[in-house]
C-alpha positions as a Python dict, from the first residue, in 0.01 Angstrom:
ca = {
    (1, 'M'): (0, 0, 0),
    (2, 'S'): (47, -300, 228),
    (3, 'I'): (212, -619, 110),
    (4, 'K'): (-116, -809, 131),
    (5, 'K'): (-303, -555, -81),
    (6, 'N'): (-14, -543, -327),
    (7, 'A'): (-19, -923, -362),
    (8, 'I'): (-396, -919, -420),
    (9, 'V'): (-359, -650, -689),
    (10, 'H'): (-90, -854, -866),
    (11, 'L'): (-299, -1171, -843),
    (12, 'I'): (-595, -988, -996),
    (13, 'L'): (-375, -846, -1273),
    (14, 'F'): (-242, -1195, -1348),
    (15, 'I'): (-593, -1341, -1365),
    (16, 'V'): (-704, -1059, -1596),
    (17, 'A'): (-399, -1124, -1817),
    (18, 'F'): (-481, -1496, -1828),
    (19, 'F'): (-838, -1434, -1939),
    (20, 'A'): (-733, -1160, -2182),
    (21, 'V'): (-503, -1402, -2364),
    (22, 'I'): (-773, -1669, -2383),
    (23, 'G'): (-1034, -1411, -2486),
    (24, 'I'): (-818, -1276, -2768),
    (25, 'A'): (-759, -1627, -2901),
    (26, 'H'): (-1129, -1707, -2874),
    (27, 'Q'): (-1240, -1389, -3052),
    (28, 'T'): (-987, -1409, -3336),
    (29, 'T'): (-1147, -1486, -3670),
    (30, 'I'): (-947, -1627, -3958),
    (31, 'E'): (-1042, -1620, -4323),
    (32, 'V'): (-920, -1926, -4511),
    (33, 'Q'): (-882, -1921, -4887),
    (34, 'N'): (-804, -2287, -4960),
    (35, 'K'): (-756, -2634, -4815),
    (36, 'D'): (-395, -2561, -4714),
    (37, 'D'): (-511, -2271, -4496),
    (38, 'L'): (-744, -2511, -4312),
    (39, 'R'): (-448, -2734, -4220),
    (40, 'T'): (-270, -2462, -4026),
    (41, 'I'): (-524, -2245, -3847),
    (42, 'S'): (-335, -2072, -3568),
    (43, 'C'): (-408, -1791, -3328),
    (44, 'G'): (-289, -1613, -3018),
    (45, 'W'): (-134, -1274, -2961),
    (46, 'P'): (144, -1161, -2943),
    (47, 'F'): (265, -1518, -3001),
    (48, 'K'): (49, -1782, -3166),
    (49, 'F'): (-14, -2060, -2915),
    (50, 'V'): (-306, -2254, -3066),
    (51, 'T'): (-296, -2446, -3391),
    (52, 'N'): (-583, -2642, -3533),
    (53, 'D'): (-605, -2875, -3832),
    (54, 'Q'): (-950, -2846, -3986),
    (55, 'S'): (-856, -2983, -4327),
    (56, 'W'): (-1131, -3244, -4303),
    (57, 'R'): (-1382, -2965, -4369),
    (58, 'D'): (-1494, -2881, -4720),
    (59, 'P'): (-1642, -2530, -4685),
    (60, 'P'): (-1709, -2279, -4960),
    (61, 'Y'): (-1410, -2045, -4993),
    (62, 'P'): (-1339, -1789, -4862),
    (63, 'W'): (-1444, -1929, -4525),
    (64, 'T'): (-1431, -1741, -4194),
    (65, 'I'): (-1365, -1948, -3885),
    (66, 'T'): (-1241, -1899, -3531),
    (67, 'C'): (-949, -2086, -3388),
    (68, 'L'): (-1106, -2216, -3068),
    (69, 'S'): (-1460, -2275, -3181),
    (70, 'G'): (-1544, -2573, -3388),
    (71, 'E'): (-1702, -2908, -3374),
    (72, 'W'): (-1615, -3185, -3133),
    (73, 'G'): (-1368, -3339, -3377),
    (74, 'D'): (-1156, -3024, -3391),
    (75, 'I'): (-884, -3084, -3136),
    (76, 'P'): (-651, -2784, -3115),
    (77, 'T'): (-284, -2813, -3027),
    (78, 'V'): (-175, -2574, -2755),
    (79, 'W'): (186, -2454, -2739),
    (80, 'W'): (209, -2396, -2365),
    (81, 'Q'): (540, -2209, -2377),
    (82, 'S'): (392, -1946, -2609),
    (83, 'F'): (76, -1930, -2398),
    (84, 'V'): (276, -1864, -2080),
    (85, 'I'): (486, -1599, -2257),
    (86, 'D'): (166, -1429, -2378),
    (87, 'V'): (18, -1428, -2026),
    (88, 'I'): (342, -1291, -1879),
    (89, 'A'): (360, -1020, -2148),
    (90, 'F'): (2, -912, -2074),
    (91, 'Y'): (63, -929, -1699),
    (92, 'F'): (366, -697, -1720),
    (93, 'S'): (173, -463, -1949),
    (94, 'F'): (-111, -445, -1697),
    (95, 'V'): (138, -390, -1412),
    (96, 'L'): (293, -98, -1602),
    (97, 'L'): (-51, 49, -1667),
    (98, 'W'): (-142, 6, -1300),
    (99, 'K'): (183, 173, -1186),
    (100, 'G'): (122, 460, -1429),
    (101, 'Y'): (-231, 501, -1300),
    (102, 'R'): (-110, 507, -940),
    (103, 'L'): (158, 765, -1023),
    (104, 'T'): (-84, 997, -1198),
    (105, 'R'): (-336, 956, -917),
    (106, 'K'): (-73, 1058, -657),
    (107, 'E'): (28, 1365, -862),
    (108, 'H'): (-331, 1492, -875),
    (109, 'R'): (-379, 1485, -499),
}
């Protein structure tokens, strides 16, 4: 594979990793049992990178909520270091999967 094609593949894998991390955080649902749980809603995988204080709410418990969806007053705190580590972890995982795919494809030729 040429250097240009290799760079494009790695760029695509990085973009997919970026959106995978955001998608996982967006799709994570959290069940809160009390007011204290609403103060520290956090999500992200493998490292939690978003925290949100929604203690101003008074929902019936147990309450299911997502970390990134909420009303306009819900301003999440993003821990950028953890976010970058998550993206890098996903990127390297995708690179390993891609390399494994390429190896198995070459063996079957």
